[in-house]
C-alpha positions in Angstrom: -71.0 -11.3 -23.6 -70.5 -11.2 -26.9 -67.4 -9.6 -27.8 -66.6 -8.2 -31.6 -63.7 -9.0 -33.8 -62.2 -5.5 -32.5 -63.1 -5.9 -29.1 -61.2 -9.7 -29.3 -58.2 -7.2 -31.4 -58.1 -4.9 -28.4 -57.5 -7.4 -25.8 -55.2 -9.4 -27.5 -53.3 -5.9 -27.5 -53.2 -5.4 -24.0 -52.3 -9.0 -23.6 -49.1 -7.7 -25.6 -48.4 -4.9 -24.2 -49.3 -5.9 -20.4 -46.8 -9.2 -20.7 -45.5 -9.3 -24.1 -43.5 -6.2 -24.3 -42.0 -6.5 -20.9 -40.8 -10.2 -22.0 -39.6 -9.1 -24.8 -37.5 -6.2 -23.2 -35.7 -8.9 -20.6 -34.8 -11.1 -23.7 -33.5 -7.8 -25.2 -31.3 -7.5 -21.9 -30.4 -10.8 -21.6 -28.9 -10.9 -25.2 -27.0 -7.9 -24.5 -25.2 -8.8 -21.3 -24.8 -12.5 -23.2 -23.6 -10.8 -26.3 -20.8 -8.0 -24.0 -19.9 -11.3 -21.7 -18.5 -13.1 -25.2 -16.6 -9.5 -26.2 -15.1 -9.6 -23.4 -14.1 -13.4 -23.2 -13.1 -13.0 -27.1 -10.7 -9.8 -25.9 -8.9 -11.9 -23.6 -8.8 -15.1 -25.9 -6.9 -12.6 -28.7 -4.7 -11.0 -25.8 -4.3 -14.4 -24.3 -2.8 -15.5 -27.7 -0.5 -12.3 -28.6 0.8 -13.5 -25.5 1.5 -16.7 -26.5 3.2 -15.6 -29.5 5.1 -13.1 -27.5 6.4 -16.4 -25.6 7.6 -18.0 -28.7 9.3 -15.6 -29.6 11.4 -15.8 -26.2 11.8 -19.1 -27.3 13.2 -18.4 -30.7 15.9 -15.7 -29.1 16.5 -18.1 -25.7 20.1 -16.7 -25.7 18.9 -13.3 -24.0 17.8 -15.6 -20.8 14.3 -14.7 -20.3 13.1 -17.1 -19.0 15.3 -17.5 -16.3 14.6 -15.7 -13.0 18.0 -13.2 -13.7 19.7 -12.9 -16.5 23.5 -13.0 -16.4 24.0 -9.0 -17.5 27.4 -9.4 -18.1 27.3 -12.2 -20.3 24.8 -9.8 -22.8 26.7 -8.5 -25.4 25.4 -5.4 -26.9 23.1 -7.1 -30.0 21.3 -9.1 -27.2 20.6 -6.2 -24.7 19.2 -4.3 -28.0 17.2 -7.4 -28.2 16.1 -8.1 -25.2 15.2 -3.9 -24.7 12.9 -4.4 -28.2 10.9 -7.7 -26.2 10.0 -5.5 -23.3 9.1 -3.1 -25.6 6.6 -5.4 -26.9 5.9 -6.9 -23.9 4.8 -3.7 -22.3 2.7 -3.1 -25.4 0.7 -6.1 -24.7 0.4 -5.2 -21.1 -0.8 -1.9 -21.7 -3.1 -3.0 -24.0 -4.6 -5.8 -21.8 -5.0 -3.0 -19.3 -7.0 -0.4 -21.3 -9.4 -3.4 -22.4 -9.8 -6.0 -19.6 -9.0 -4.2 -16.4 -11.6 -1.7 -15.1 -11.6 0.1 -11.3 -15.1 -2.2 -10.0 -14.9 -5.6 -11.9 -17.9 -7.8 -12.2 -16.8 -11.1 -10.8 -15.9 -12.9 -14.6 -14.0 -9.5 -15.8 -11.9 -10.0 -12.1 -11.3 -13.1 -13.4 -10.2 -12.5 -16.5 -7.3 -9.8 -15.2 -6.2 -11.8 -12.7 -4.0 -14.0 -14.9 -2.9 -10.3 -16.3 -2.2 -9.1 -13.6 -0.2 -12.4 -12.6 1.6 -12.0 -15.5 2.6 -8.4 -15.2 3.9 -9.4 -11.4 6.1 -12.1 -12.9 7.8 -10.0 -15.0 8.5 -7.1 -12.6 9.9 -9.5 -10.1 13.2 -9.5 -12.8 15.5 -6.9 -11.9 16.7 -6.1 -15.6 12.9 -5.7 -16.2 11.7 -3.1 -13.4 15.4 -1.4 -14.5 14.3 -0.8 -18.0 10.5 0.3 -17.0 11.0 4.1 -16.5 12.3 4.0 -20.2 9.9 1.8 -21.6 6.7 3.7 -19.8 7.7 6.7 -21.4 4.8 8.2 -23.4 2.1 4.8 -22.1 -1.3 5.7 -20.7 -1.0 7.1 -17.0 -3.1 5.1 -15.8 -1.0 2.3 -17.0 1.8 3.5 -15.7 0.9 4.0 -12.4 -0.6 0.1 -11.8 2.4 -1.2 -13.3 5.2 1.0 -11.4 2.9 0.0 -8.4 3.2 -3.6 -9.0 6.7 -3.1 -9.7 7.8 -1.5 -6.5 5.9 -4.4 -5.0 7.4 -6.9 -6.6 11.1 -5.3 -5.7 10.2 -4.9 -2.6 8.8 -8.7 -2.1 12.1 -9.8 -3.7 14.2 -7.8 -2.0 16.3 -6.2 -4.7 
């Protein structure tokens, strides 16, 4: 069978359509998924960097006793209490941003991995009586889903610590 140039061209176009197009779609979907994963990890890294900066603030304000399990409330003067409140406001802002950017109802394994460290940070801070005591004021005007989430955590940790 002698094929003309046009018949070869037509056969090649069928091969591209049958094989090449699905392959190209597969490569495109794979790249999109990989790009989304990189974006998620970049968001997590930026949030982690912000939390590290927050911890540096705590170190610069060591007199507020925020690295202790509980601060001696009576030992803090009015200026120290105000600085502590501002730091707690910064922390709530960071937690809310993490919640809005990372948390999902049905998380994939990778997203769950990224979120679990933020959940641990929230639980750790919610164990503090002074933080839990300020929480209602700190949460005014925040995202309702975030408020419900951290309030649930604070309730669990308050019960767990027996306070």
